[in-house]
N, C-alpha and C positions, 0 to 999 in steps of 0.2 A: 314425398315421402317413399312411394314406392321406388322411384329411381334410386334413392339414398338407398334402401335396403339392398337392391340388385346391385348398386356399387360395392356395398360392404362386402355382400355375397362374393363376388368376383374377387376382391381383394384377398379374402381368405383363401380362395381356391388357388389363385397365384401364389399366394404364402406357401400354401399346403404342398408345392411344388418342392420346395427347400426342406422338407421334413427330415433329411438324412442330415441336414448340417444345422440342426435347428438347436442353438444354446439356452442356456439361462445363466441369468446375471443376479449373483448373489450379493447381500449387503457387506459391507466391510468399513472400517474406521475410516477412511475416506470420504464416501459415500455419507455418511453418516456427519461428518463433520461440516461440508459442503451443504446438505440440505437443511443442517440447523441454522447455518449462516444465514440461508437465503430466506427463512421463516422469520428469523430475528430481523434481517432486512427489510421484508416486507412490512412487517408491523411498526416498523420504525420510519420508514420512507415510503411504504406502498403509495404509488399512485393509480387512482379510479378514475382518470379522466378518460373517457370512452368517445370524444369528440372525434368525427370523422372514421368511426368503426363502423361497418356494415352488419348487418345482424347476424351473419355466420362468424363473423370476427369477433362480435362480441362474445357468442357462444363459444368459440375456440378459447377465447381468453379466460373465460371462466373455466374450462375444462382443465387447460393448463396449470392455472392457479391453483384448482382442487387437487390436483396430481401432487403438487409440491408441499402444499399444506397438509395434505393426509400422508404424505410421505411415500408416494407411490412412483416414484421416477424410476424404479429398478426396470429394466425392459419396457421403457417408453415406446420404443420405435416396433413393440408389437402392436401397440393401442390402435385399431382401426381408425379413430377419428385422427391420431395424429398421422397416421401414413395418408390419411385422405389430404392432409392439408401440405405434410413435408416430403413424404417419401414415395419413391416409383421402383417397383421391384418387379422383376420376374417377366418382363413384356419381351417379346421374340425380336422387335426393333432394336434392343438395346445391344443385340448380337453383332448388327450391323457397326454400331459404333465401337464396338470391342475389338471388332476385325478391321476396322481404320486406325485404330491406336497399335495394336499388335503390326502393322505391317508398315508403320510409320518408323523414320530412323532413329526415334527417339522412344522406341518401346521399352527401354529397361527404366527410363525416367519415367514415362506413364505408368508404367508396372506398380513402381514404388508408392504413387499417388492412389493406386486403385485398391490397394491392400486394406483391406476392412479391418475394424477392432472391435472390440466386444461391449463398448458402452451403448447402453441403450439394447442391445441384441437385437442388433438389425437382422432383417430378413435378408441372408444370403441370395446372391444371384444364383438360380438353379443349376445352370451349365457350368458356371465357374463359380464354386462356392468361397474362394480365398477373396472376393470381392462381393460388392451389392450391386442393384439396380442403380441406388443414388449416386454411387462413387461412379459409376459406369458415364451416367447421365452428365453430371457436373465436370467431370475430367474431359468429357468429349467437348462440353464448351469451350473450355478452357486451349484444348487442341485447335478448334476452330479459330477461335480468337487470335492465338499466338500466329498460325499462319497468315492472317488476314494483315496484320499488323507487322509482322516480321520482326516484333520485340520480344526478346525472351520473358519469360515469367519472372525469372531473375531477377531483372533490373528495377521492378518496382520498389519503391522506397515507402509508398501510401497506396493502402486498398481502402476504397470507401464502399460497403454493402448495402445496398437498400434493400431491407428486407432479407435476413440471413437464414431463414430456417432455423433448424436446432443448432447450426453451428459448423456445418460439414466443409464449407468451402473455406471458414477461417483456417480450420484446422490443417485443409490441403495445402494451402499457402504457408503456414506454420512449417510444412515439410518440405516446401520450396527454399524458403528463407526465414529460417528462425529470427530475423532481424526485423523482418517489415513491420510497419507500424500498420495496423489493421482495424478500421473502425465499422461497426453493424450499427445501422439504425434500424429500431423495430419498436414494435408495442411493447409496452412495459412487461407484460406477463412473459412475453416471448424472450425478452432480455435475460430474464430469469432462467428460463429453461437453458439458455446459450450459455450463461455463467455457469450452470451446472455440468453440461456436457464438455465445454471446453477446459475446464478444470479436471474434469476427471480423464481427458486425454492427454493431460500435461502441458495445456496453454497456458499463459500467464493472462489473467483478466480482469479487467478492473471496469467501474462503473464512473471514475472521477477524471483520470488522464490517460495519456498514451505515451508510452516511451517504446524504444527498440525493444520487439519481440512481444510486446503487448496487443491485445485485443481491447480495445475499447467498445463499450456497450451503450448506446444512448436511445432514449425513446422522444426527446423534445426537439422540436423545429429550431428552439433558441439554441440549442446544442449544436445542430448540424452548422450555423451560421457562425459561431464562434469557432467551432474546428477548421471551417475552410478559411477564416479570419488569421489563424494561427497559422495556417499551412501556406497563405498567400505569397509569404516574402520566402518562402524556400525553392529553391531551385532542384527540385526533387522530381522522380517520375512518379505520376500516379494516376490509377486507376480507378474508374467507377463499374460495379458491378452491381447488376439488377436481372435478375433471373424470375420473371413472371410477378415482380413485386410493383413495380411501377403501372403495369397494366391493370392491376387488379386493384387500385386506389381510384376513390371518385376525381374528376376532374377539377374540383376545387381545390382539393388537396395537392394535385400535381401543381397547380399554380404556386402554392407555397413553399414547395420544395425546387422550383425552376431553378434556382441559384445553383444546384447539383449540375444540370446540362450547361451552364455558362462558365463552371469552373473547370471541369475536367475535360480535358481534351482526349483523353483515352476512355472509350464508353464499351463494355460489355453488357447488352441489354437484350434479354428476350421476352416476347411476347405472345398474346394467343391474337387471332383475329378480332374478336370482342369478348367483351366481358360485361353482362348485365346489359346496360342500354348505353354502353360507351363504343365506340366505332374506335378500335386501337389501330385499323389501319389508316385512318386518316391522321390521327394523334402523330404516330411515329413517322411519318412521312414529312408532316410539318416540322418536326423535330431533326429529322436528316437533313431538311433545308438549312435550318437554323445551324447547324455543323459546317454544312459545306459554307455557308456565308460567313463563319468564323476562321475559313482557311483549313478547316479538317478533312481528310480523307474520311469518307463515310459512306456506307451502303446498307441497304435492306436485303437479306437473305433468306430464302426459304431453308427452314432446319429440315436436314434430310429425314425421311422416312417417318415425320411427324407431322402431319398436315395440317394447316390454317396454324402454325406456329412459325415464327421469326425470330431472326435475331437482328438488332441493330448495333452495327459495328462501327466505330470511329476512333481515330487516331492523329495525332500533328507529329511531324518529326522535329 
C-alpha cells in the first residue's frame, strides 16, 4: 500500500513537470455519441468473464468500466490508475530514445508518429511538448524492430497486438499505413476503452470483422483462433506485437495463446525480467529457441536505458 502511494506521488510529480502544456478535454457531440454507444453495447453484450485475471487486472477492469458507465472518459490519461497501467511520461531516459530517433535517417517519419493528439489529455513530455512519453517509448520500439528486421513498417498487411493499451500503437500504424488490418486482443473492458480512443482519433473500429483500414477488437481466445484461420491462406506480411503484455499473463494462459508464436514469423515482443512468481528470462529464451527451430532469425536484446527489460525480436524472410 505504501509503495503504491509513493508511486502515485511520483507520477503526480512527473506530470507536474508538464504544467505549462497542460490541456483540458471538453465534451462534444462525437464524445457523447461514442460513449452512449459503448454503454448500450455493454448492457446488450457485456462480458463478465474474469477467468485468468489477476487481482490487479480485476481492479483495473472495474475502474475502466466505471469510467465508461459514469461517462467519465474525458481526460482519462490524466487518471493516475490509468497511467500506472498504460502510460509512461516525463522520464529522463526517454530523452536518449528521442535522440536516437532524431539522429536517424528517418527523423521526418518518426516525428510524424511522435506528434501527440488531444484525446484523453495525455501528459506532454516536459522537454518536448509536441509529443508524450508514451509516444516516444512506443515509437522507439518500432525503430529498434525495423532496424533488426530490415523490413519497412509500411510493408505489413496484418498487425496482431496482444494487449493494446488504450490503442496508441494501433493509432500509430493507422498513420503509417491506413490500409493495414489491425487486430487487438485484450480484456473485454479494455477493448471498450480502445474503441473509444481509436474512434475519437479517427480510426475505423469494429468488434466483429476486420477490413482494410479497420481495427478489430477481440477478447476471446476463440476469436484468436478464428482470425488466424482466416489469415492462414493469405500470402501477406504479418507482425505480432506484444509489449509487456504476454510477460504479465499467467503461464497457463500463455499456453492457450501459444498458437500466436507458431503463426507469426515476425515478432516484436518486450518483457521484464520477472513478473510476480514467473521467470520471464527462462520463458522467453525457450520461445527464442522455438523461433530459431522454425527457421526464423530471432534474438533477445537488452532495452537500452531500461534495466531488466528486454526485447524478443524475430523475423523470417
